[in-house]
N, C-alpha and C positions, 0 to 999 in steps of 0.2 A: 121258666119256659124259654128264656132268651139263650140258654146254653145249648139247646138242641141243634141249631145250625153250626155252632162251633164244634160240637161232638161229631156231627156228620163230616165236617171238613177234616177234622183230625183223623177220623176213621178212613177217609179217602187217602190221605197222605200216608197213613200206616200201611194200607193195602198196597199202595204203589211202591213203597219201600220194600215190602215183603216180596212182591212180584219181581222187582228189579234184582233183589238179592238171589231169588230163585233162578232167574235167567242167567246171572253171573255164575252161579254154582253149576248149573247144567252145562254151560259153555266150557267151564274149566274141567269138569269131570267126565263128560260124555263125548267121546269121539273126537276130541280136539287133539292136535299133534304139536302144540306149542306155537310160539310166535315166529312168524316169517316176515320178511320185508320185501317190497318191490319199489323201485324208483321209476318214475315215468311222467309223461305229459298227460294232463287232464283232458279227456275227450268229452266227458259229460258229468255233471254234478246235479242231482235232483234233491231238493230239500224236503225234509219231513216237516220241519218247523224252523223257527229262527236259529236254533242251535244244533239241530240234528240233521244228518244227511240220510236220505232214503236209499240212494243209489249213487255209486261212484264208478266211473269207467276211466281206466288209465292205460296208456300205451307205453310199454317199456322200450328200451333202446334196440331190441331185436324185432320190434314191430308187433309183439304179442299184446293183445288187448285183455286186460284183467277187469273183472266186474265184481264189485264189492257191495255188500249191504252192511248195515250197522245195527247195533242193539243199544244205542244211546249216543251221547256226545263223543266225538273223536278228536276234539281239540282244534277244530277248524270249521268254519261255516261254508255252506254251499256257495254263498256269494263270493267269499274269498277264493274258493276253488275255481269259480268261473273267471275270476280275475287272472288266476294262473293260466287258465285255458286261453284267454285272449292274448296274454303276454308271452305265451310259450315257455312258461317257467315250470320246472319239475317239482313234484312232491314225492315224499317218502311215505308209503303206506305200510303200517304194521298191521298184520292180520293173522287170523286163525282160520283153519279149515274146520267146518262143522257140518256133518252130514252132506258132504259134497258142495257146500256153499263156502264162499270166502267172506268172512266177517271182519271188516276193518275195525281195529280197536284204537288206532291212533293215526292221524294224518298230520304231517308237518311239512313246512317249506324245505326243499332240498337246498343244500349249501354247496358252494364250489361251482366249478364250470358246468354249465347247462342247468344250474339250479336257480 
């Protein structure tokens, strides 16, 4: 009887993995147009949890504001992005367009001048 909680936990992990794989396949197969990048200053970073970002707003050098959501970790935390915001340091956002939304897949510190 002591195996029941372990089985439930394993089942939850398996279901999460299947759901994550399905989201990835949908993102790759349906309506995406490949990877794009934008470099800019962080205006807002809202965390989903300790490692995931719910919302990211970035202003590029032309003044355009870009709004991104995510489908999992993107390589940087919201707290690190807020640090960039305070210091005026740029980030590079790699993203895909999906059904009219911009989905960030990777966010990194920008390098070089203005970075």
